[in-house]
BAMI-785453 format. One line per 4 residues: number of its first residue (from 1); for each residue x, y, z of N, C-alpha, C. Coordinates in pm, whole numbers, padded with zeros to 5 digits, always signed. Example, Ala and Ser with C-alpha at 12.3 -4.5 7.8 and 13.67 -1.06 7.14 Angstrom:
<zagus>
1) +01319/-00569/+00780/+01230/-00450/+00780/+01320/-00330/+00780  +01285/-00225/+00708/+01367/-00106/+00714/+01290/+00003/+00787
</zagus>
This chain:
<zagus>
1) +02393/-01809/-02776/+02319/-01872/-02919/+02103/-01787/-02889  +02074/-01793/-02787/+01977/-01699/-02832/+01964/-01590/-02770  +02085/-01589/-02716/+02061/-01424/-02640/+02190/-01307/-02796  +02197/-01256/-02783/+02157/-01135/-02897/+02153/-01108/-02979
5) +02193/-01030/-03007/+02124/-00909/-03100/+02055/-00895/-03194  +02113/-00997/-03278/+02084/-00966/-03404/+01924/-01000/-03515  +01893/-00896/-03563/+01778/-00905/-03599/+01665/-00748/-03522  +01721/-00718/-03423/+01608/-00601/-03342/+01746/-00511/-03399
9) +01609/-00502/-03468/+01687/-00290/-03512/+01621/-00206/-03462  +01637/-00112/-03414/+01622/+00013/-03348/+01559/+00143/-03475  +01464/+00187/-03423/+01459/+00308/-03597/+01463/+00426/-03463  +01457/+00445/-03363/+01431/+00557/-03293/+01465/+00647/-03190
13) +01594/+00746/-03143/+01617/+00717/-03085/+01569/+00672/-02930  +01472/+00682/-02871/+01330/+00681/-02793/+01381/+00508/-02759  +01409/+00457/-02851/+01375/+00244/-02890/+01490/+00221/-02843  +01642/+00304/-02875/+01791/+00283/-02840/+01839/+00322/-02701
17) +01709/+00458/-02607/+01765/+00418/-02520/+01712/+00378/-02434  +01630/+00213/-02469/+01522/+00180/-02332/+01624/+00089/-02192  +01533/+00121/-02100/+01596/+00023/-02010/+01694/-00142/-02032  +01575/-00209/-02146/+01652/-00295/-02178/+01591/-00283/-02294
21) +01719/-00318/-02344/+01707/-00260/-02529/+01688/-00426/-02574  +01760/-00527/-02511/+01742/-00633/-02611/+01598/-00759/-02545  +01535/-00779/-02621/+01380/-00884/-02653/+01373/-00974/-02499  +01535/-01000/-02525/+01628/-01107/-02410/+01538/-01075/-02314
25) +01628/-00938/-02334/+01628/-00877/-02136/+01478/-00841/-02035  +01400/-00807/-02193/+01304/-00751/-02135/+01192/-00887/-02057  +01209/-01014/-02134/+01162/-01102/-02175/+01181/-01146/-02048  +01309/-01175/-01954/+01353/-01263/-01815/+01287/-01166/-01727
29) +01294/-01011/-01693/+01268/-00920/-01648/+01095/-00991/-01562  +01047/-01016/-01655/+00873/-01058/-01695/+00906/-01107/-01624  +00952/-01212/-01664/+00966/-01356/-01649/+00950/-01361/-01443  +01104/-01287/-01444/+01079/-01230/-01274/+01068/-01132/-01249
33) +00944/-01097/-01251/+00831/-01034/-01204/+00752/-01096/-01173  +00664/-01157/-01270/+00589/-01269/-01327/+00618/-01379/-01158  +00709/-01397/-01115/+00763/-01517/-01013/+00740/-01429/-00886  +00803/-01315/-00871/+00765/-01197/-00775/+00610/-01218/-00679
37) +00569/-01135/-00787/+00402/-01143/-00791/+00321/-01227/-00739  +00369/-01382/-00844/+00246/-01408/-00877/+00323/-01608/-00858  +00458/-01652/-00846/+00521/-01738/-00765/+00508/-01794/-00697  +00578/-01651/-00620/+00623/-01676/-00451/+00489/-01680/-00340
41) +00368/-01528/-00413/+00293/-01582/-00355/+00186/-01710/-00317  +00216/-01790/-00421/+00144/-01939/-00440/+00242/-02045/-00312  +00395/-02017/-00382/+00404/-02176/-00309/+00503/-02094/-00191  +00509/-01962/-00119/+00601/-01940/-00024/+00508/-01952/+00128
45) +00542/-01982/+00234/+00454/-02029/+00352/+00490/-01878/+00434  +00451/-01855/+00585/+00449/-01768/+00647/+00648/-01757/+00689  +00665/-01806/+00671/+00776/-01851/+00758/+00915/-01792/+00638  +00898/-01855/+00526/+00937/-01754/+00405/+00904/-01602/+00368
49) +00813/-01606/+00406/+00719/-01471/+00454/+00834/-01399/+00504  +00751/-01385/+00610/+00885/-01343/+00767/+01024/-01313/+00771  +01063/-01492/+00720/+01273/-01413/+00765/+01309/-01444/+00662  +01212/-01398/+00521/+01346/-01411/+00331/+01325/-01341/+00270
53) +01210/-01297/+00250/+01114/-01190/+00147/+01129/-01134/+00212  +01121/-01117/+00283/+01022/-00908/+00330/+01156/-00887/+00405  +01196/-00971/+00473/+01321/-00876/+00491/+01439/-00828/+00374  +01431/-00929/+00254/+01515/-00906/+00150/+01490/-00758/+00062
57) +01379/-00800/+00041/+01327/-00672/-00035/+01348/-00512/+00010  +01387/-00551/+00183/+01373/-00401/+00238/+01456/-00366/+00154  +01558/-00504/+00204/+01733/-00485/+00263/+01771/-00433/+00092  +01705/-00539/-00014/+01753/-00419/-00128/+01708/-00248/-00172
61) +01587/-00253/-00150/+01617/-00121/-00182/+01701/-00054/-00099  +01766/-00053/+00046/+01833/+00000/+00082/+01946/-00027/+00052  +02003/-00099/-00038/+02121/-00108/-00053/+02129/-00078/-00196  +02033/-00014/-00235/+01971/+00056/-00336/+01994/+00197/-00267
65) +01927/+00251/-00261/+02079/+00402/-00198/+02218/+00419/-00138  +02222/+00331/-00108/+02343/+00332/-00057/+02454/+00304/-00195  +02380/+00223/-00240/+02474/+00200/-00377/+02516/+00322/-00465  +02331/+00436/-00480/+02397/+00527/-00566/+02446/+00593/-00463
69) +02489/+00654/-00338/+02608/+00662/-00285/+02732/+00673/-00277  +02748/+00529/-00249/+02908/+00499/-00229/+02929/+00433/-00440  +02844/+00366/-00469/+02843/+00312/-00595/+02945/+00422/-00729  +02821/+00474/-00757/+02813/+00519/-00908/+02836/+00658/-00828
73) +02837/+00715/-00736/+02906/+00861/-00638/+03024/+00856/-00623  +03073/+00755/-00557/+03232/+00708/-00416/+03202/+00796/-00368  +03084/+00837/-00292/+03125/+00851/-00146/+03098/+00768/-00013  +03162/+00699/+00053/+03179/+00647/+00178/+03124/+00652/+00253
77) +02999/+00580/+00239/+02919/+00671/+00426/+02940/+00500/+00516  +02900/+00519/+00633/+02907/+00392/+00730/+02742/+00481/+00870  +02698/+00597/+00765/+02546/+00602/+00844/+02412/+00605/+00817  +02463/+00465/+00678/+02307/+00422/+00724/+02228/+00353/+00777
81) +02257/+00334/+00898/+02229/+00283/+01004/+02095/+00424/+01043  +02214/+00537/+01015/+02107/+00653/+01121/+01980/+00761/+01020  +02081/+00721/+00846/+01986/+00700/+00763/+01789/+00655/+00738  +01860/+00478/+00779/+01789/+00448/+00833/+01647/+00456/+00881
85) +01714/+00518/+01084/+01645/+00516/+01195/+01526/+00628/+01147  +01617/+00742/+01120/+01574/+00890/+01089/+01445/+00871/+00978  +01509/+00798/+00891/+01322/+00787/+00785/+01247/+00671/+00921  +01272/+00636/+00976/+01145/+00531/+01096/+01058/+00598/+01153
89) +01202/+00711/+01195/+01120/+00752/+01302/+01059/+00917/+01222  +01109/+00911/+01193/+01018/+01069/+01085/+00915/+01024/+01035  +00858/+00875/+00995/+00742/+00841/+00922/+00671/+00827/+01054  +00692/+00777/+01152/+00649/+00788/+01337/+00561/+00844/+01297
93) +00631/+00963/+01331/+00556/+01086/+01447/+00466/+01132/+01328  +00508/+01173/+01186/+00380/+01193/+01039/+00250/+01121/+01103  +00325/+00996/+01134/+00213/+00946/+01111/+00106/+00886/+01262  +00174/+00891/+01343/+00111/+00908/+01435/+00060/+01065/+01511
97) +00110/+01149/+01478/+00072/+01230/+01487/-00010/+01340/+01414  -00041/+01300/+01300/-00139/+01381/+01204/-00206/+01254/+01149  -00369/+01265/+01267/-00474/+01226/+01277/-00504/+01164/+01087  -00568/+01104/+01066/-00601/+01038/+00935/-00491/+00979/+00842
101) -00359/+00999/+00879/-00241/+01059/+00820/-00255/+00903/+00660  -00281/+00910/+00553/-00207/+00786/+00470/-00091/+00733/+00516  -00104/+00519/+00483/+00121/+00535/+00519/+00166/+00545/+00429  +00104/+00554/+00313/+00246/+00615/+00208/+00331/+00731/+00145
105) +00216/+00868/+00211/+00220/+01026/+00256/+00351/+00992/+00359  +00292/+00916/+00462/+00372/+00896/+00575/+00551/+00853/+00564  +00547/+00770/+00481/+00705/+00701/+00410/+00733/+00778/+00319  +00695/+00854/+00294/+00736/+00958/+00181/+00827/+01077/+00285
109) +00774/+01130/+00366/+00789/+01228/+00452/+00843/+01137/+00549  +00833/+01021/+00615/+01021/+00928/+00625/+01094/+01009/+00571  +01098/+00978/+00429/+01215/+00926/+00368/+01291/+01100/+00376  +01176/+01164/+00325/+01273/+01325/+00334/+01318/+01409/+00478
113) +01272/+01349/+00588/+01317/+01365/+00673/+01459/+01336/+00674  +01499/+01208/+00570/+01663/+01143/+00619/+01700/+01215/+00519  +01647/+01323/+00381/+01740/+01338/+00310/+01767/+01474/+00357  +01656/+01543/+00449/+01781/+01682/+00510/+01904/+01624/+00601
117) +01861/+01410/+00666/+01970/+01436/+00795/+02043/+01408/+00717  +02054/+01376/+00523/+02173/+01314/+00473/+02267/+01429/+00450  +02174/+01532/+00396/+02257/+01600/+00335/+02308/+01714/+00435  +02217/+01725/+00558/+02401/+01790/+00616/+02443/+01716/+00747
121) +02479/+01591/+00704/+02603/+01559/+00695/+02651/+01496/+00619  +02620/+01561/+00503/+02723/+01539/+00342/+02759/+01632/+00358  +02792/+01683/+00413/+02820/+01909/+00400/+02998/+01849/+00382  +03028/+01768/+00524/+03192/+01733/+00520/+03229/+01668/+00327
125) +03221/+01610/+00242/+03217/+01540/+00187/+03248/+01704/+00070  +03220/+01754/+00068/+03293/+01897/+00024/+03376/+01914/+00025  +03468/+01828/+00122/+03637/+01855/+00209/+03731/+01818/+00202  +03607/+01654/+00281/+03648/+01559/+00345/+03594/+01424/+00217
129) +03749/+01344/+00237/+03725/+01201/+00110/+03785/+01092/+00212  +03796/+00980/+00112/+03789/+00881/+00197/+03790/+00841/+00298  +03848/+00787/+00361/+03835/+00754/+00527/+03782/+00850/+00586  +03829/+01040/+00644/+03777/+01107/+00629/+03659/+01136/+00606
133) +03581/+01104/+00492/+03457/+01068/+00499/+03333/+01002/+00534  +03423/+00870/+00553/+03346/+00792/+00627/+03364/+00776/+00803  +03461/+00886/+00844/+03458/+00918/+00985/+03352/+01005/+01018  +03314/+01106/+00937/+03209/+01215/+00963/+03055/+01115/+00953
137) +03050/+01051/+00841/+02917/+00980/+00864/+02882/+00902/+00932  +03025/+00809/+01021/+03011/+00766/+01102/+02932/+00828/+01233  +02985/+00965/+01235/+02941/+01080/+01355/+02830/+01075/+01312  +02680/+01041/+01225/+02552/+01040/+01209/+02520/+00921/+01290
141) +02557/+00800/+01250/+02539/+00663/+01320/+02555/+00735/+01482  +02617/+00794/+01541/+02636/+00761/+01729/+02506/+00913/+01763  +02536/+00953/+01646/+02419/+01139/+01712/+02266/+01046/+01701  +02280/+00975/+01552/+02165/+00943/+01531/+02136/+00852/+01701
145) +02157/+00751/+01690/+02108/+00692/+01782/+02169/+00814/+01980  +02220/+00858/+01987/+02201/+00908/+02114/+02026/+01029/+02093  +02073/+01045/+01969/+01904/+01186/+01963/+01787/+01050/+01954  +01739/+00976/+01928/+01598/+00909/+01965/+01654/+00824/+02054
149) +01728/+00795/+02158/+01708/+00748/+02274/+01719/+00808/+02401  +01746/+00945/+02406/+01757/+00974/+02512/+01687/+01169/+02457  +01602/+01193/+02340/+01528/+01242/+02352/+01422/+01220/+02257  +01296/+01225/+02366/+01140/+01151/+02424/+01066/+01254/+02302
153) +01075/+01281/+02251/+00953/+01356/+02147/+00941/+01283/+02014  +01042/+01239/+02009/+01063/+01166/+01864/+00999/+01020/+01879  +00971/+00977/+02044/+00839/+00835/+02067/+00773/+00832/+02117  +00733/+01005/+02089/+00619/+01063/+02153/+00612/+01027/+02290
157) +00708/+01047/+02364/+00735/+01044/+02453/+00695/+00960/+02590  +00744/+00809/+02534/+00746/+00690/+02556/+00889/+00698/+02636  +00788/+00625/+02807/+00945/+00597/+02892/+01006/+00502/+02848  +01033/+00408/+02830/+01095/+00274/+02698/+01165/+00345/+02659
161) +01137/+00440/+02527/+01221/+00461/+02451/+01124/+00400/+02326  +01084/+00253/+02317/+01054/+00219/+02205/+00883/+00331/+02104  +00926/+00207/+02039/+00763/+00272/+01957/+00776/+00146/+01888  +00632/+00204/+01807/+00478/+00060/+01751/+00415/+00110/+01643
165) +00371/+00084/+01592/+00273/+00069/+01491/+00195/-00002/+01477  +00023/-00008/+01460/-00059/-00144/+01421/-00187/-00079/+01308  -00202/-00203/+01306/-00342/-00174/+01173/-00332/-00105/+01073  -00182/-00125/+00999/-00139/-00068/+00906/-00256/-00140/+00766
169) -00265/+00011/+00712/-00341/+00041/+00628/-00322/+00071/+00401  -00335/+00014/+00323/-00335/+00152/+00200/-00439/+00120/+00149  -00512/+00234/+00108/-00620/+00216/-00006/-00734/+00161/+00103  -00725/+00133/+00173/-00840/+00068/+00265/-00799/-00121/+00301
173) -00664/-00169/+00156/-00617/-00333/+00207/-00544/-00310/+00339  -00596/-00365/+00462/-00501/-00382/+00548/-00395/-00494/+00545  -00291/-00401/+00585/-00129/-00487/+00581/-00097/-00558/+00704  -00217/-00694/+00740/-00191/-00761/+00876/-00133/-00863/+00825
177) -00120/-00928/+00674/-00144/-01099/+00666/+00010/-01035/+00582  +00174/-01177/+00617/+00246/-01181/+00569/+00247/-01120/+00371  +00174/-01189/+00379/+00148/-01207/+00190/+00125/-00995/+00129  +00060/-00985/+00260/-00006/-00778/+00183/+00116/-00788/+00187
181) +00218/-00755/+00316/+00333/-00694/+00344/+00421/-00707/+00230  +00400/-00797/+00219/+00551/-00856/+00109/+00468/-00779/-00045  +00374/-00781/-00068/+00332/-00771/-00198/+00338/-00591/-00221  +00321/-00541/-00143/+00338/-00363/-00075/+00484/-00309/-00079
185) +00585/-00422/+00005/+00710/-00363/-00004/+00782/-00400/-00138  +00720/-00483/-00211/+00757/-00554/-00347/+00686/-00430/-00452  +00587/-00347/-00429/+00577/-00327/-00490/+00658/-00170/-00531  +00632/-00105/-00350/+00751/+00002/-00337/+00912/-00038/-00443
189) +00977/-00197/-00429/+01140/-00130/-00427/+01141/-00144/-00608  +00980/-00197/-00671/+00970/-00220/-00840/+01029/-00031/-00848  +00934/+00044/-00757/+00949/+00171/-00874/+01030/+00264/-00822  +01108/+00211/-00648/+01205/+00289/-00650/+01300/+00218/-00783
193) +01303/+00103/-00788/+01450/+00089/-00863/+01442/+00118/-01018  +01303/+00129/-01100/+01255/+00181/-01195/+01330/+00320/-01207  +01251/+00377/-01081/+01298/+00564/-01090/+01515/+00578/-01028  +01559/+00436/-01045/+01692/+00524/-00990/+01757/+00471/-01082
197) +01658/+00373/-01152/+01763/+00309/-01307/+01800/+00430/-01403  +01657/+00483/-01382/+01666/+00557/-01501/+01702/+00691/-01481  +01749/+00709/-01317/+01813/+00817/-01278/+01960/+00862/-01300  +02053/+00724/-01257/+02114/+00682/-01266/+02175/+00659/-01458
201) +02113/+00697/-01529/+02124/+00666/-01637/+02157/+00753/-01702  +02080/+00893/-01630/+02005/+01043/-01664/+02166/+01157/-01712  +02212/+01273/-01701/+02274/+01371/-01688/+02320/+01335/-01552  +02228/+01334/-01450/+02233/+01350/-01326/+02331/+01245/-01233
205) +02350/+01116/-01340/+02369/+00978/-01326/+02542/+00937/-01370  +02553/+01066/-01465/+02691/+01050/-01534/+02730/+01138/-01439  +02676/+01242/-01435/+02731/+01374/-01288/+02789/+01306/-01194  +02751/+01206/-01160/+02823/+01104/-01006/+02942/+01026/-01050
209) +02897/+00937/-01190/+03004/+00864/-01196/+03078/+00916/-01224  +03108/+01073/-01303/+03272/+01205/-01314/+03311/+01198/-01229  +03267/+01239/-01097/+03298/+01276/-00970/+03309/+01135/-00863  +03275/+01054/-00925/+03358/+00945/-00874/+03480/+00904/-00950
213) +03512/+00926/-01031/+03632/+00855/-01126/+03767/+00977/-01091  +03699/+01111/-01114/+03806/+01230/-01106/+03741/+01313/-01058  +03711/+01342/-00959/+03641/+01478/-00903/+03712/+01540/-00985  +03819/+01582/-00951/+03918/+01756/-01070/+03910/+01767/-01246
217) +03913/+01634/-01235/+03867/+01668/-01372/+03712/+01661/-01409  +03638/+01601/-01341/+03450/+01657/-01388/+03435/+01812/-01345  +03542/+01878/-01263/+03516/+02026/-01221/+03565/+02127/-01285  +03646/+02051/-01388/+03718/+02145/-01495/+03624/+02082/-01625
221) +03543/+02024/-01621/+03461/+02032/-01743/+03293/+02001/-01764  +03298/+02145/-01614/+03191/+02190/-01612/+03116/+02127/-01494  +03115/+02015/-01453/+03077/+01944/-01343/+03001/+02054/-01196  +02994/+02076/-01143/+02958/+02115/-00992/+03015/+02053/-00869
225) +03078/+01960/-00803/+03163/+01858/-00718/+03025/+01904/-00587  +03006/+02066/-00582/+02859/+02041/-00444/+02738/+01967/-00478  +02632/+02041/-00618/+02605/+02010/-00620/+02612/+01832/-00646  +02653/+01813/-00752/+02655/+01687/-00750/+02657/+01573/-00640
229) +02738/+01593/-00561/+02774/+01487/-00423/+02642/+01553/-00320  +02587/+01697/-00325/+02497/+01662/-00198/+02354/+01627/-00211  +02392/+01618/-00358/+02215/+01514/-00470/+02234/+01381/-00447  +02331/+01344/-00496/+02393/+01180/-00424/+02355/+01154/-00270
233) +02329/+01228/-00211/+02354/+01237/-00074/+02168/+01243/-00014  +02158/+01312/-00087/+01992/+01318/-00071/+01883/+01224/-00141  +01954/+01190/-00248/+01891/+01084/-00318/+01905/+00921/-00241  +01998/+00921/-00235/+02057/+00788/-00103/+02013/+00827/-00025
237) +02021/+00853/+00046/+01925/+00897/+00200/+01759/+00926/+00193  +01675/+00966/+00083/+01612/+00946/+00093/+01526/+00762/+00066  +01597/+00714/+00006/+01590/+00591/-00064/+01623/+00478/+00053  +01663/+00555/+00142/+01731/+00432/+00241/+01658/+00525/+00370
241) +01622/+00637/+00353/+01482/+00657/+00488/+01339/+00570/+00388  +01317/+00541/+00379/+01240/+00530/+00306/+01207/+00362/+00346  +01386/+00294/+00289/+01360/+00156/+00365/+01408/+00093/+00489  +01427/+00260/+00568/+01438/+00233/+00690/+01283/+00244/+00772
245) +01204/+00300/+00705/+01071/+00349/+00745/+00920/+00171/+00735  +01012/+00120/+00641/+00949/+00011/+00607/+00980/-00135/+00643  +01175/-00139/+00682/+01233/-00203/+00812/+01092/-00169/+00972  +01097/-00050/+01004/+01055/-00044/+01115/+00891/-00070/+01156
249) +00819/-00038/+01023/+00612/-00016/+01009/+00649/-00171/+01006  +00660/-00207/+00908/+00657/-00405/+00808/+00662/-00498/+00890  +00785/-00481/+00893/+00897/-00577/+00952/+00919/-00595/+01099  +00978/-00515/+01135/+00967/-00491/+01326/+00807/-00515/+01353
253) +00746/-00389/+01339/+00637/-00308/+01396/+00585/-00224/+01543  +00731/-00301/+01620/+00817/-00216/+01703/+00925/-00253/+01744  +01019/-00102/+01771/+01108/-00173/+01781/+01215/+00003/+01896  +01334/-00013/+01827/+01389/+00070/+01970/+01482/+00094/+01922
257) +01587/+00213/+01932/+01679/+00280/+01808/+01776/+00160/+01800  +01822/+00108/+01944/+01900/-00070/+01916/+01860/-00059/+01803  +01733/-00124/+01695/+01751/-00168/+01560/+01833/-00112/+01437  +01870/+00028/+01466/+01929/+00097/+01380/+02053/+00097/+01394
261) +02168/+00040/+01459/+02293/+00042/+01522/+02381/+00013/+01382  +02550/+00070/+01497/+02589/+00035/+01286/+02609/-00003/+01270  +02565/-00173/+01293/+02628/-00301/+01235/+02527/-00323/+01134  +02406/-00261/+01156/+02312/-00271/+01062/+02404/-00186/+00894
265) +02494/-00088/+00942/+02498/+00038/+00825/+02673/-00039/+00778  +02713/-00113/+00804/+02848/-00218/+00775/+02745/-00382/+00744  +02683/-00394/+00753/+02528/-00475/+00709/+02521/-00474/+00520  +02466/-00362/+00541/+02434/-00230/+00395/+02543/-00197/+00342
269) +02744/-00195/+00343/+02794/-00169/+00244/+02809/-00309/+00230  +02847/-00352/+00315/+02891/-00508/+00275/+02810/-00546/+00124  +02730/-00542/+00163/+02560/-00595/+00061/+02611/-00507/-00051  +02686/-00335/-00086/+02706/-00328/-00207/+02783/-00368/-00212
273) +02931/-00402/-00154/+03070/-00414/-00203/+03063/-00524/-00297  +02967/-00657/-00174/+02956/-00807/-00257/+02899/-00821/-00335  +02768/-00713/-00364/+02642/-00731/-00426/+02748/-00673/-00614  +02831/-00557/-00627/+02863/-00473/-00711/+02901/-00331/-00684
277) +02945/-00257/-00690/+02942/-00123/-00716/+02876/-00068/-00829  +02809/+00033/-00800/+02776/+00088/-00939/+02681/+00032/-01044  +02617/-00071/-00960/+02558/-00191/-01087/+02342/-00156/-00993  +02290/-00156/-00985/+02122/-00140/-00955/+02181/-00323/-00880
281) +02179/-00400/-00990/+02087/-00519/-00997/+02270/-00599/-00904  +02324/-00484/-00888/+02420/-00579/-00773/+02382/-00558/-00595  +02322/-00489/-00662/+02271/-00458/-00519/+02112/-00559/-00453  +02083/-00629/-00523/+01994/-00720/-00522/+02057/-00804/-00527
285) +02159/-00867/-00576/+02278/-01050/-00521/+02336/-00978/-00364  +02338/-00854/-00342/+02419/-00837/-00153/+02339/-00842/-00128  +02189/-00816/-00162/+02092/-00823/-00053/+02081/-00962/+00014  +02050/-01025/-00146/+02035/-01191/-00124/+02159/-01236/-00011
289) +02330/-01262/-00046/+02377/-01295/+00000/+02421/-01187/+00190  +02378/-01138/+00198/+02335/-01147/+00299/+02272/-01170/+00391  +02170/-01176/+00332/+01997/-01204/+00405/+01966/-01392/+00419  +02015/-01480/+00318/+02005/-01535/+00267/+02088/-01648/+00367
293) +02223/-01593/+00339/+02332/-01692/+00356/+02332/-01745/+00521  +02304/-01606/+00592/+02301/-01727/+00762/+02208/-01794/+00759  +02052/-01747/+00659/+01968/-01861/+00758/+01980/-01924/+00630  +02061/-01930/+00531/+02155/-02118/+00526/+02165/-02164/+00640
297) +02300/-02146/+00621/+02437/-02178/+00714/+02325/-02264/+00820  +02225/-02151/+00905/+02183/-02207/+01053/+02059/-02332/+00985  +01999/-02352/+00884/+01970/-02438/+00836/+02092/-02582/+00843  +02145/-02542/+00773/+02260/-02690/+00691/+02353/-02687/+00819
301) +02444/-02608/+00840/+02484/-02695/+01017/+02515/-02753/+01069  +02373/-02783/+01126/+02335/-02924/+01247/+02283/-02982/+01162  +02278/-02946/+01013/+02205/-03095/+00950/+02358/-03118/+00948  +02460/-03065/+00896/+02597/-03139/+00839/+02615/-03259/+00912
305) +02592/-03148/+01009/+02653/-03281/+01170/+02583/-03349/+01270  +02479/-03399/+01167/+02338/-03474/+01244/+02431/-03624/+01124  +02424/-03593/+01010/+02539/-03673/+00905/+02643/-03723/+00943  +02765/-03663/+01047/+02842/-03647/+01070/+02793/-03745/+01252
309) +02762/-03739/+01272/+02746/-03814/+01407/+02765/-03753/+01522  +02737/-03585/+01486/+02867/-03553/+01576/+02685/-03419/+01630  +02669/-03446/+01785/+02608/-03282/+01865/+02663/-03187/+01877  +02579/-03028/+01793/+02613/-02928/+01808/+02530/-02831/+01914
313) +02604/-02754/+01960/+02480/-02677/+02034/+02455/-02557/+01981  +02360/-02520/+02022/+02288/-02352/+01953/+02418/-02297/+01982  +02514/-02249/+02008/+02547/-02179/+02055/+02723/-02200/+01930  +02691/-02338/+01951/+02881/-02332/+01874/+02791/-02331/+01708
317) +02650/-02350/+01694/+02619/-02325/+01565/+02618/-02200/+01518  +02574/-02095/+01606/+02623/-01917/+01627/+02725/-01942/+01600  +02808/-01955/+01647/+02978/-01849/+01605/+03014/-01956/+01472  +03020/-02074/+01436/+03041/-02155/+01356/+02950/-02006/+01202
321) +02870/-01973/+01269/+02793/-01975/+01103/+02889/-01804/+01135  +02914/-01715/+01222/+02912/-01586/+01181/+03146/-01599/+01155  +03169/-01740/+01157/+03289/-01727/+01129/+03287/-01776/+00964  +03236/-01880/+00934/+03196/-01920/+00874/+03168/-01775/+00675
325) +03063/-01710/+00808/+03018/-01619/+00651/+03114/-01465/+00665  +03184/-01467/+00753/+03254/-01387/+00775/+03385/-01425/+00616  +03469/-01597/+00655/+03574/-01615/+00539/+03517/-01605/+00405  +03349/-01613/+00451/+03318/-01633/+00275/+03301/-01464/+00226
329) +03276/-01424/+00325/+03327/-01269/+00211/+03421/-01249/+00237  +03541/-01267/+00325/+03690/-01230/+00258/+03749/-01302/+00145  +03731/-01420/+00085/+03704/-01482/-00026/+03673/-01466/-00121  +03504/-01374/-00129/+03446/-01351/-00239/+03532/-01264/-00237
333) +03573/-01137/-00182/+03631/-00991/-00223/+03714/-01019/-00300  +03834/-01157/-00235/+04017/-01177/-00331/+03941/-01249/-00464  +03870/-01357/-00462/+03795/-01411/-00614/+03774/-01345/-00689  +03681/-01221/-00630/+03573/-01211/-00737/+03573/-01004/-00627
337) +03683/-00944/-00667/+03678/-00778/-00549/+03563/-00671/-00653  +03518/-00781/-00805/+03356/-00624/-00849/+03265/-00686/-00771  +03262/-00819/-00749/+03087/-00854/-00662/+03015/-00951/-00759  +02940/-00987/-00732/+02886/-01054/-00799/+02771/-00996/-00921
341) +02747/-00909/-01000/+02687/-00825/-01045/+02819/-00849/-01166  +02930/-00816/-01118/+03028/-00830/-01207/+03031/-01050/-01291  +03038/-01058/-01191/+02975/-01296/-01253/+02823/-01224/-01342  +02771/-01183/-01342/+02683/-01192/-01365/+02700/-01118/-01553
345) +02753/-01024/-01598/+02749/-00959/-01668/+02894/-01060/-01771  +03004/-01076/-01690/+03072/-01247/-01755/+02947/-01299/-01798  +02867/-01412/-01689/+02818/-01499/-01805/+02672/-01451/-01867  +02591/-01306/-01905/+02578/-01234/-02036/+02638/-01212/-02156
349) +02818/-01210/-02116/+02807/-01161/-02202/+02900/-01317/-02272  +02949/-01433/-02266/+02984/-01570/-02281/+02884/-01633/-02367  +02728/-01562/-02301/+02585/-01612/-02374/+02573/-01537/-02504  +02619/-01426/-02567/+02635/-01399/-02654/+02742/-01467/-02725
353) +02833/-01454/-02724/+02887/-01541/-02797/+02953/-01728/-02874  +02855/-01755/-02715/+02856/-01842/-02691/+02778/-01976/-02811  +02843/-02047/-02929/+02921/-02136/-02847/+03087/-02108/-02917  +03104/-02023/-02944/+03236/-01975/-03012/+03305/-01964/-02874
357) +03429/-01909/-02885/+03575/-01894/-02764/+03534/-01728/-02734  +03584/-01732/-02602/+03558/-01599/-02556/+03762/-01568/-02487
</zagus>
């Protein structure tokens, strides 16, 4: 009843092409941004920042990049962790080797390093697809693990192979507090999400979706598969690389190549599948599911065992957490294979026709 377009007339083409053409959507997004930028800093604790908010924001950016490649262009990738590692070590080398290098340009340059790396390992997509492409991108993961572990130049000749940053500042503002880190990552996420939303709505995004749906038909109507696929790898790798740099600089502070292993690649792929492929909003839903659910299970299982009068060890709780987490993923994929974004879309549609049956 309250979520309808009735009476909202568009008098120009520009107004008709708005990202959020309905006033209710604009108000909802404004309320969410106000909650994220103003409401959360008023109520969140240090644990909430470090365990939930900062990982969720950074992983949302990484899932956004993976969704562009997998969801919008249909190119399966299992090398997202490698792209994050290249972005992290690229930004680290620029930040440490160039005196006085600001943080934001270092993050952008790290993303550009990941872009070149992604284009290099995206070249097999011109010849292979499906499972074969997944294996080709998985090779990027193993190559990155070997490169950053064996070539000491990337870690400034550190014998342990680890890297660390400290005393981060942005425009003279220190990022020592969890609040400053959260607001900085959130600001970058809003900018990247806005740019990605506009990109997928334009001609480039339509080319990606045409390649995803049927690449042969897309080439017949004049779309160049090479340009479309490599541009998807480039944009996706850039966003994932920036997310990797944020993960290393902001969240970890000190890291080793093992921080960007193949498990991280699978987590990012699960975020896209669970949240909804081909949906910007689905990237946020998937990141929230993967980041928040294990923490919720970790807190909930001992509490339920205590109510039942049982004693559960930390090891048993960890194993039960993994089992329940995996079972929930399988159950959810069976019940709603199109992801949480589809449920969100169905809910919006039902709100438009409420109280009439649909």
